[in-house]
C-alpha positions in Angstrom: 150.6 -90.3 107.4 152.6 -89.2 110.4 151.0 -88.0 113.5 150.5 -84.2 112.9 150.5 -83.4 116.6 154.2 -84.5 116.9 156.9 -82.5 115.0 159.8 -84.6 114.2 163.2 -82.9 113.2 164.4 -83.8 109.7 167.1 -86.4 109.6 166.5 -87.8 113.0 166.3 -91.4 111.7 169.6 -91.1 109.9 171.7 -94.1 110.9 168.8 -96.1 112.4 170.0 -99.5 110.9 171.5 -102.6 112.4 174.7 -104.3 111.8 172.9 -107.5 111.1 169.2 -108.4 111.2 166.4 -106.0 110.4 164.6 -103.2 112.2 161.0 -104.5 112.4 158.1 -102.2 113.5 155.3 -104.2 115.0 152.0 -102.4 115.5 148.4 -103.1 116.4 145.7 -102.1 118.8 145.6 -102.8 122.6 145.9 -106.6 123.3 146.4 -107.6 119.8 149.2 -109.8 120.7 152.1 -107.4 119.8 154.2 -108.1 123.0 153.8 -111.9 123.2 154.1 -112.5 119.5 157.0 -110.0 119.1 158.9 -111.5 122.0 158.5 -115.0 120.8 159.5 -114.1 117.2 162.5 -112.3 118.4 163.6 -115.3 120.6 163.3 -117.6 117.4 165.3 -115.2 115.3 167.8 -114.2 117.7 166.6 -110.5 117.6 166.3 -108.1 120.5 162.7 -107.2 121.5 161.3 -104.0 122.8 157.7 -103.4 123.9 157.5 -99.6 123.9 154.1 -99.8 125.7 156.1 -100.7 128.7 157.7 -97.2 128.7 154.3 -95.5 128.6 152.9 -97.9 131.3 155.9 -97.1 133.4 155.4 -93.4 133.0 151.7 -93.8 133.8 152.4 -95.8 137.0 154.9 -93.3 138.1 152.6 -90.5 137.4 149.8 -92.0 139.5 152.3 -92.6 142.3 153.4 -89.0 142.2 149.9 -87.6 141.6 150.9 -85.9 138.3 147.8 -85.3 136.1 147.9 -85.9 132.3 144.6 -84.3 131.4 142.0 -81.8 132.7 142.4 -79.2 135.3 145.9 -79.3 136.8 147.3 -81.3 133.9 151.1 -80.9 134.0 153.0 -82.1 130.8 156.3 -80.7 132.0 156.1 -82.8 135.2 155.2 -85.9 133.2 158.4 -85.4 130.9 160.4 -85.0 134.1 159.6 -88.5 135.1 161.1 -90.0 131.9 164.7 -90.2 133.1 163.5 -92.4 136.1 162.2 -95.1 133.9 164.5 -97.9 132.5 163.7 -100.9 130.4 165.9 -103.9 131.5 166.9 -106.8 129.3 166.2 -110.4 130.3 168.7 -113.2 129.5 167.4 -113.4 125.9 167.8 -109.8 125.2 164.1 -109.0 125.5 163.5 -105.6 127.2 160.8 -107.1 129.3 161.3 -105.6 132.7 160.6 -102.1 134.0 162.8 -100.5 136.6 162.0 -97.1 138.3 164.8 -95.8 140.6 166.3 -99.2 140.5 163.3 -101.0 141.7 161.5 -103.5 139.4 158.0 -102.4 138.9 157.0 -104.8 136.0 154.0 -106.3 137.8 152.7 -102.8 139.0 152.7 -101.4 135.5 150.1 -104.1 134.4 147.5 -103.3 136.9 143.9 -102.3 136.0 144.5 -98.7 137.3 147.3 -98.3 134.8 145.1 -99.9 132.1 142.5 -97.1 132.9 145.1 -94.2 132.8 147.7 -95.0 130.1 145.7 -93.8 127.1 145.5 -90.3 128.6 149.2 -90.2 129.6 150.1 -91.7 126.2 148.3 -88.7 124.3 150.5 -86.1 126.0 152.5 -85.0 123.1 155.4 -83.6 125.2 155.7 -87.1 126.8 155.6 -88.8 123.4 158.4 -86.5 122.1 160.6 -87.2 125.2 160.3 -91.0 124.7 160.8 -90.8 120.9 164.6 -90.4 121.1 164.9 -93.3 123.6 162.9 -95.7 121.4 165.0 -94.7 118.3 168.2 -95.0 120.2 167.2 -98.6 121.0 166.4 -99.4 117.4 169.8 -98.0 116.3 171.9 -100.4 118.4 173.6 -103.2 116.5 171.6 -106.4 115.9 168.1 -107.0 114.7 165.2 -105.8 116.7 161.5 -106.1 116.9 159.9 -102.9 118.3 156.4 -103.3 119.2 153.9 -100.5 120.3 151.6 -97.8 118.8 152.6 -95.6 115.9 155.9 -97.5 115.6 155.7 -97.8 111.7 154.1 -94.4 111.1 156.0 -92.2 113.7 158.7 -93.8 115.7 160.4 -95.8 112.9 158.8 -94.7 109.7 161.9 -96.0 107.8 161.8 -99.5 109.4 162.8 -102.2 107.0 159.8 -104.2 107.7 156.4 -103.1 109.3 153.7 -105.5 110.5 150.3 -104.6 111.9 148.7 -107.3 114.0 144.9 -107.0 114.3 142.0 -108.7 115.9 138.3 -108.1 116.8 137.9 -106.3 120.1 136.0 -109.4 121.4 138.9 -111.7 120.6 141.4 -109.2 122.2 139.1 -109.0 125.4 139.0 -112.8 125.5 142.8 -113.1 125.4 143.4 -110.4 128.0 140.9 -112.0 130.4 142.6 -115.4 129.9 145.9 -113.9 130.7 144.7 -112.6 134.0 142.9 -115.7 134.9 139.4 -114.1 134.6 136.4 -116.5 133.8 135.0 -115.6 130.3 131.4 -115.0 131.4 132.2 -113.1 134.6 131.5 -109.5 135.4 135.3 -108.9 135.4 135.6 -110.2 131.8 132.7 -107.8 130.7 134.7 -105.0 132.3 137.8 -106.0 130.4 135.8 -105.8 127.1 134.4 -102.4 128.1 137.9 -101.1 128.9 139.2 -102.2 125.5 136.4 -100.6 123.6 137.0 -97.4 125.5 140.7 -97.7 124.7 140.0 -98.4 121.1 137.9 -95.2 121.0 140.6 -93.1 122.7 143.4 -94.6 120.5 141.6 -94.8 117.2 144.0 -92.3 115.5 147.0 -94.4 116.7 145.8 -97.9 115.9 146.0 -97.4 112.1 148.6 -99.3 110.0 151.3 -97.6 108.0 150.5 -97.5 104.4 153.3 -100.1 103.7 152.7 -102.3 106.7 151.8 -106.0 106.2 148.4 -106.5 107.9 147.9 -109.9 109.8 144.5 -110.6 111.3 144.8 -113.0 114.1 141.2 -113.9 115.1 141.1 -117.6 115.8 144.9 -118.0 115.8 146.9 -119.8 118.5 149.9 -117.8 119.7 152.3 -120.2 117.6 150.2 -119.5 114.4 150.7 -115.7 114.6 154.4 -116.1 115.7 155.0 -118.3 112.7 153.3 -115.8 110.4 155.5 -112.9 111.7 158.8 -114.9 111.6 158.0 -116.1 108.0 157.6 -112.3 107.1 160.8 -111.4 108.7 162.7 -114.2 107.0 161.2 -113.1 103.6 162.4 -109.6 104.3 165.9 -110.7 105.3 166.0 -112.7 102.1 164.9 -109.8 100.0 167.7 -107.6 101.7 170.3 -110.1 101.2 169.5 -110.5 97.5 169.5 -106.7 97.0 173.0 -106.6 98.7 174.2 -109.3 96.3 174.3 -112.0 98.9 172.9 -115.5 98.5 169.3 -115.6 99.9 168.9 -117.7 103.0 
C-alpha cells in the first residue's frame, strides 16, 4: 500500500533500472541496522549505497539551524522545501553516499546528534519535503550500477518497483542497545534509558512508515552480530541476481 498522503505521478519510475546489478530497497524501523548492514553488503557486492535518512537528517539539521518550523504554530513547509537544494550526499572512496554536505561544508557529524534525533520525525512527516526529496532519491537509483537504497518507505513509496525489497526488523530494546553501544553509552545508564524512550517515541510517530511492502523479504535481526545480518542480505541479493540472470537466459552465477 502506498502512502496515501503523497501523490506520485504515473510513470515516474519508468527507466529506474541499472545497467548491471539490482536496485535493492532496504527498509526497517529506526536503528534496525539499515545503514551499517546496507553499507557493508554494498561494499561486498560492489554496489553503491545510499542511506536516504541522511537527506532527512540533513534537512532537519539545516531547519534547526535556520529556525524553520516543521509543525505547530509557524510551521513553514515551503521554507523546508527551499532548504533541499543546499543538501548534498557525497560518496566515499567505495561509492557509499555516506557524507552530508551543506553549502560545501561537511556536516555528517552534526546530523547524528540527539537534537536531530528528536526533531527528524516531525520534519520527515512534512509531505511537501518528502515530495521534494523523492525525485532526488529516484534519480540516484536510476544511475548505472547496482544500488542498495536504505530508509523509510523505500519499498512502498520511493522504489515500489525495486527488483528486491528487504525489511530489517528488531525489537525496540535490541535497537536501543545497539544505538547506545554505537554512541559509547553504558547499557544501564540514564542516557541509555533516554535512548530507549526516544526510539519508542520514534516508533510511535513512524508507525505508518515502518511497515514492510507486501513483497518484501522480512529479516528479524534480534541477537544477530552485524556480519550475520550482512550475510543474510548479501545472500538474498545474490539469489535475486541469479533469478534475474536465469530469466534473461544467462547462466546463473
